[in-house]
C-alpha positions, 0 to 999 in steps of 0.5 A: 882645682876644686878637687885639690881644694877638697882634698886639702880640707879632707886631710886637715879634718883627718889630721884634726880628728887624729890629734883629738883622738890622741889627746882624748886617749892621753886624758883617758890614760892619765885618768886610768893611771891615777886609779892605778897609782892610788891603788899602788899607794894603798899597797905602799908601793911608794917608788912606783907611785912616784914614777907614775905621778911624775910621768902623768905630770909631764903629760898633764902638769895641772892634774893636781891629784897627782901632786897629792899622791906624789906628796903622800909617797914622798912623805912616806919615804922621808922626803918631807920637803918635797912632800910639803911643796906638793901639798902647798902647790895643791892648796895654792892652785885649788883651795877645794882640796880638803885632803891637801890641807889635812896632809899638810897639817899632819906633816907639820904637826909630826915635824913639830912645826906646831905654829905652821900646823896651826896656820894650816888648820886656820886656813883649812877652817876658812875655806872649809868651815863645815869640816869639823876635823879641822877645828880639832886639828887646830885645837891640838896645836895649843898644848904643844905651843903652851898657849893655855889662854888661846886654847881656852878662848878657842874652846869657848868659841867652838863649844856651841858647834859641838854641844855634845862633846864632853871632852871639851867641857872637861878640858875647859874646867881643867884649863881654868885650874891651870891659870895663875890666880889667888883666892881668899875668902870665908865660909860659914855653915849652920846646922840645926837639929829637931832634937831637944838640947842639941844645937845649933852648930856653927862652923866658920872658916878662912881659906887662901888658895894659891893657884898656879900652872902646876896646881894649887896650894890651899891653907885653911883655918876652921872654927867650930862652936857647938851649942846645946840648951845650956850654952856653948859646950864645945869650941875649937880650931882646926888647921888645914893644908891641902894641894891639887897638883897635875901629874899629866895632861889627863891626871892630877892628884889631891893630898891634904892634912889637918890637925886640931888640939880640940875635941870638936875636931879630929886630931889628925886627918890625912887624905889622898886621891888620884884622878884620871880622865878618859875619853868621852868625858869619863873620869875616875879616882882612887884614894884613901883617908886616915882619921884619928879622933880626939880619943885616939881612935883610928879609922881607915877609909878607901875611896873610889869615884867615877865621874862623867861630863854630859854637856853642861852636866857633871855627874860624880859618884863616890863610894867610901869603905871605912873601918876601924879594926879591919874586921867591920867595914862601913859604906858611904856613898855620895852622888854629886850633880853640877850644872855649869852655867859658864865657868867652873865657878858658876853652877847649880849643884845637887848632892845625895848621900848615904852614910857618914864619910870622912869628907863631911865637914859640918859633922866631922867631929862626931865621925867616930859615933856616926860612922856605923850609923845610917844617914840619908842626906840631900843638898841643893846649892847655887854658886856664882862668880860676879864681875870676874872677882867675887865668888859667892855661894849658898847651899841648903841641906837636909839630913836624916841621921840615926843617933841611936839604933833605929832612932833618927833625928832631922838635921838642917844645914845652911852653907854660905861662902864669899871669896875674892879672886885676885887675877 
């Protein structure tokens, strides 16, 4: 009896070992098959991928890697619903699969299910907060959903996480230009000279801005009073109309014109520029200017600009090449640097310039006599929005201006602005 009992135990142990070896063999085969299947996926052998994955899932139905590769093969062959189910199955079973979130987001986004794609990205951020790509996946859904306010709010939330991402800074400024609001305000500039019998010059303006999603329309009236030692010797009005309008997700144009019957201003001014933004915070513009002075002289200007967002800084270099008779060209350059404190209305600015461009406002009435002369200028300014309603600004400037060959005068500018923003 004892021998029979020992024999039974032997067979039980033998069968158990054989079964365990079979199970281990199956697991090893399934693992090996996975590597083979992944290689097939890379080689775009999608039908064989499906066969391998389905075979493996019959043996190991909880092996989620096979649901993932099966979903990829199905997506690549147009079986979108089946692929979606496999991705969702992986996510429901195990939230640690980052790839499943990524694949499902891409599938929904490409299918133009933008709201669903946004929900997938939000779930991915919740379970994988350290994966940066999911934040940008969510960000990409706001524009097709036409949720500009949501995009603005989300960028403000993630901006501290990506302090060196210049595209986020540029996009914030772009979004602020696409909200609906109106602005009305006044500006005033005072120019003093260190030369006897000249100045001071006063320039005042009233401006109304109508900002909409398509762009903005700006109307402005300016009044100039140029004084000399014997009293006021030149006054006049100028009427301006200009517009910024969006031409694409990364481009916009500017067009403007002005007219005056008084010699203190040019008779006609026309301006146009087209702006394009590139990746990594870079942008460029090209345009032209036309100026007809009160004595019927006509000047043509080519304008080229290059700008860059670098963190909270915006740096802009613009060059002008002006001519009257197309035989002689006069250059001018301006370098503008802004440090943004919060919104696009809150910044500290510094401007450096050489030459006299048709975009200078305070001395524009003397453009025809200054265009061929040398000029070296610097301006410092501070602009702020208060209580989301009031826009105030102050800027001071110095200009070393040639008024006769090799003779220079010093000019000191003070600029003030006060505006009210209607939401």
